[in-house]
Every structure is written in structure tokens, then in C-alpha cells.
C-alpha positions in Angstrom: -3.8 23.5 23.0 -3.6 25.0 19.9 -3.0 23.3 16.2 0.1 24.3 15.5 1.9 22.3 18.7 0.0 19.3 18.4 1.2 19.1 15.0 4.8 19.7 16.4 4.0 16.9 18.9 2.1 14.7 15.9 5.7 15.7 13.7 8.3 14.6 16.7 5.9 11.6 17.4 6.0 9.8 13.5 9.7 10.9 13.2 10.2 8.1 16.7 8.1 5.9 15.0 9.8 5.9 11.8 13.4 5.7 13.1 12.8 3.5 16.2 11.1 1.5 13.3 12.4 1.6 10.4 16.8 1.9 12.3 15.7 -1.5 13.8 14.8 -2.9 10.3 17.7 -1.2 8.5 20.2 -1.2 11.8 19.4 -4.4 13.1 17.5 -6.8 11.4 20.2 -8.8 9.9 23.4 -8.0 12.4 26.0 -10.1 11.5 24.9 -12.9 13.6 23.4 -11.6 16.8 20.1 -10.4 14.6 16.9 -9.2 16.0 15.3 -10.0 13.3 11.2 -10.3 12.6 10.1 -10.2 16.3 12.9 -7.7 16.8 11.7 -5.2 14.8 8.2 -5.9 15.3 8.4 -4.7 18.7 9.9 -1.5 18.2 7.7 -0.4 16.1 4.9 -2.2 18.6 7.8 -0.1 21.3 7.8 3.5 19.8 3.9 3.5 19.5 4.0 3.2 22.8 5.7 4.9 24.4 5.5 8.1 22.1 1.4 7.2 23.1 2.3 8.4 27.0 4.6 10.6 25.9 2.5 12.5 23.5 -1.2 11.1 24.1 -2.4 13.8 26.0 -1.3 16.7 23.7 -1.7 15.4 20.3 -4.4 12.2 20.2 -0.7 10.7 19.6 -1.5 9.9 15.4 1.3 9.0 13.9 -0.3 7.8 11.0 -2.6 9.5 8.3 -4.9 6.9 7.8 -5.1 7.0 12.1 -6.4 10.4 11.5 -8.7 9.3 9.2 -10.4 6.8 11.0 -10.3 8.5 13.8 -12.8 11.0 11.5 -14.6 8.5 10.2 -14.8 7.7 14.3 -16.4 11.2 15.0 -13.3 11.2 17.2 -11.3 13.8 15.7 -12.4 17.1 13.4 -11.8 17.0 9.9 -10.3 20.6 9.2 -7.0 19.7 11.7 -6.8 16.6 9.3 -4.4 18.3 7.1 -2.5 20.1 9.5 -1.5 16.1 11.2 -0.7 13.7 7.6 1.6 17.0 6.3 3.4 17.0 10.3 3.5 13.3 9.9 4.4 13.1 6.8 7.4 15.5 7.4 8.4 13.5 10.7 8.5 10.7 8.8 10.9 12.0 6.3 12.0 13.4 8.7 13.6 10.3 10.9 14.3 8.6 7.7 16.4 11.6 6.7 18.6 11.1 10.2 18.1 6.9 9.8 20.2 7.2 6.1 23.1 10.1 8.0 23.6 7.0 10.4 23.1 3.4 7.5 25.4 5.6 5.3 28.3 5.8 7.5 28.7 1.7 7.3 31.3 0.6 4.5 29.1 -1.6 1.8 25.5 0.6 3.0 23.0 0.8 -0.4 20.2 2.2 -0.8 18.8 -1.3 -3.2 18.8 -3.3 0.3 14.7 -1.6 0.3 16.3 1.0 3.0 13.3 -1.0 5.0 10.5 0.3 2.6 7.0 -1.5 1.9 6.9 -3.6 -1.5 4.1 -6.0 -3.5 5.1 -8.3 -5.8 8.3 -8.4 -6.9 9.3 -6.3 -4.3 7.3 -8.1 -1.3 9.4 -9.4 1.1 8.2 -12.4 0.4 6.7 -12.2 -3.5 3.2 -11.7 -2.5 1.2 -10.7 -5.7 -0.4 -7.1 -5.1 -4.3 -8.3 -4.4 -2.6 -10.1 -1.4 -0.8 -7.2 -0.2 -3.7 -4.8 -0.8 -6.3 -7.3 1.2 -3.4 -7.3 4.5 -2.8 -3.9 4.4 -6.6 -3.0 4.1 -7.4 -5.8 6.6 -5.0 -4.6 9.4 -5.2 -1.2 9.7 -9.2 -1.6 10.0 -8.5 -4.2 13.2 -5.7 -1.5 14.0 -8.3 1.1 13.9 -11.0 -0.8 16.0 -8.3 -1.6 18.4 -7.4 2.4 19.1 -11.3 3.2 19.0 -12.3 0.2 21.8 -9.3 0.6 23.5 -9.5 4.8 24.5 -13.3 4.1 24.5 -14.5 5.6 28.2 -16.1 1.9 28.7 -12.8 0.8 28.2 -10.6 0.5 31.3 -8.5 3.5 32.0 -5.1 3.9 31.0 -4.5 0.6 29.6 -5.1 2.4 25.6 -1.1 3.0 25.0 0.2 -1.0 25.9 -3.1 -2.3 23.6 -2.6 -0.6 21.0 1.4 -1.0 21.0 0.8 -4.7 21.1 -1.8 -4.5 17.9 0.3 -2.3 16.0 3.3 -5.7 17.7 1.5 -8.0 16.0 0.5 -6.8 12.7 4.1 -6.6 12.1 4.9 -10.2 13.3 2.4 -10.7 10.5 2.8 -8.7 7.9 6.3 -8.5 8.0 6.8 -11.1 4.9 4.2 -9.8 3.0 4.8 -6.1 2.6 7.9 -5.1 5.4 3.9 -3.7 7.1 3.2 -0.2 6.2 -1.0 0.0 8.4 1.0 3.6 7.8 0.8 5.9 4.6 3.7 8.5 6.6 5.7 5.6 7.3 6.0 4.5 4.2 6.4 7.5 2.4 9.4 8.1 4.4 11.8 5.8 3.2 10.3 5.8 -0.1 11.7 8.9 -0.5 14.7 7.8 -0.2 15.0 4.9 -1.7 13.1 6.2 -5.3 12.3 3.7 -8.5 10.6 1.3 -7.7 9.6 2.3 -3.9 8.4 5.1 -5.0 6.4 3.9 -7.9 4.9 1.4 -6.1 3.7 4.5 -3.1 0.1 4.5 -3.6 -0.4 1.1 -2.4 0.4 2.1 0.7 -1.7 5.0 1.2 -4.9 4.1 -0.7 -5.0 0.0 1.2 -4.4 2.6 4.3 -6.2 4.8 4.6 -9.4 2.3 3.1 -8.8 -0.2 6.1 -9.1 2.9 8.4 -12.1 3.9 6.9 -13.5 0.4 7.4 -12.9 -0.1 10.8 -14.2 3.3 11.8 -17.2 2.6 10.2 -17.6 -0.7 11.6 -17.0 1.0 14.8 -19.0 3.5 15.0 -21.9 1.4 13.7 -21.4 -1.5 16.2 -20.1 0.1 19.2 -19.9 3.8 19.3 -20.1 5.5 22.1 -20.1 9.0 22.6 -17.3 10.4 23.4 -14.3 13.1 23.4 -11.5 14.1 21.4 -8.8 11.3 21.3 -6.4 13.9 23.3 -8.3 14.7 25.5 -9.2 10.8 26.6 -5.2 10.2 26.8 -5.0 12.9 29.0 -7.7 11.2 31.4 -6.3 8.3 31.0 -2.8 8.7 32.3 -1.5 6.7 35.7 
């Protein structure tokens, strides 16, 4: 399939991830008395990836994340020449998802971006007040393991048809661990969308949520390549093959 169509799939997939995941945090996490809390937000992020993996995995591979795309390049599962188109589509999709979420959220009296709008942060802007170093380490390690799960579950030797479930549940687990630390990024596009609307501190801290996830993705891709890899087809072909 032509790169432009795959990029469009990445745009809509990342839109869904940000709108669904951040939307659950902004609109439902602390809803007056029956909010979904951290567990609900974690499930929401995992479900966005799971549903989109089935919807567009056979089209684009369902990266939805610049760090994942970089990790797949390192793991020799994605061509570097296509990386810029994917990253641009993912970031634009995240911004569009955040824009629609803002239109909805701002329709409630008393809404304010001062609440963070699901932005990621460290130190004073970490939900639990975690230090820059702690947040950096968390994002690197969690993204590395995310890549290990993605590359392992889509390996030709893995059980067929279960990759979207494994990847979605892995992202759920990542959020269960790290929402109190950084509000969970592991995805530079997801971090960029809300940060653009919040501005100020969110933009000034955004660098961490590009650098750390990409380093983690490179680490995960290298570990998988060195220790576990077998010759693989491109990821989108695997997703098409794995569909029930």
C-alpha cells in the first residue's frame, strides 16, 4: 500500500489513541463521584491501541508512536526512509485528537488548562512529584519493554492473532506503573498534542518525552535484535497475516 495511505492510517490511529486515552483522563478520571481513576485511564490507553491494531494494523502496522517507529527501524522491521512520514502523521494526529478533546472539555463550565490537560511532566509537574532523573529512567525502561513486547508478539514464531492483545495489555500495564510518575508518555506524539494546548511548562518539559522514549525504543530494538531476532517481514505484513 502506498506510503501516503499508510501515513493517513497512522494519523487516524494516533488521533484515536490521544482522544481516547487523554480523553479518559480529562473527562472521566475524576468525574464527580464515580470517576474511572488510574485503572480506567490505563485501560483506556490500552484499548485504543488494541482496537486500532485490529483496525489499521494490516494497513500501516499501527505504530501510533514515533518512538515505536524508531524502535522498529532499529529492529530492522521498518524502513528508515518511511520514518519521517510516519512521525509527521503521528504528531499531527495527536494534535488533532487533542484539539477535538479541548473543544469538548472546554464546553464544561469551570474547565481550565491549569489542570494539565493530561500533559506529561516531571519534578513539580509530575503527578507524584518525582524527580527529573526518576521520570527519565521510568520513560526509558518502560518504552524499552514496550518495544520488546511489540517485536516479540509480532515475531513470526509467536502465536498468531494475539499481538494486538499483548501490545494493548502491555500499554495498560505501563500506565498502571507510571501514571503517578510522569502521567505516562512512552510516546512523543501523545505528549506533544496536549502540551501544545497547555503551553508554558508543558512545552518546556516536552523534550524529556521525546528523548527518553526514543532512547528506550532504541534500547528495546537493540536488545530484541541482538538476542531474540529472526528474519521478519515488515510489521504491516505480519499484522495482515495475524488477523483472524
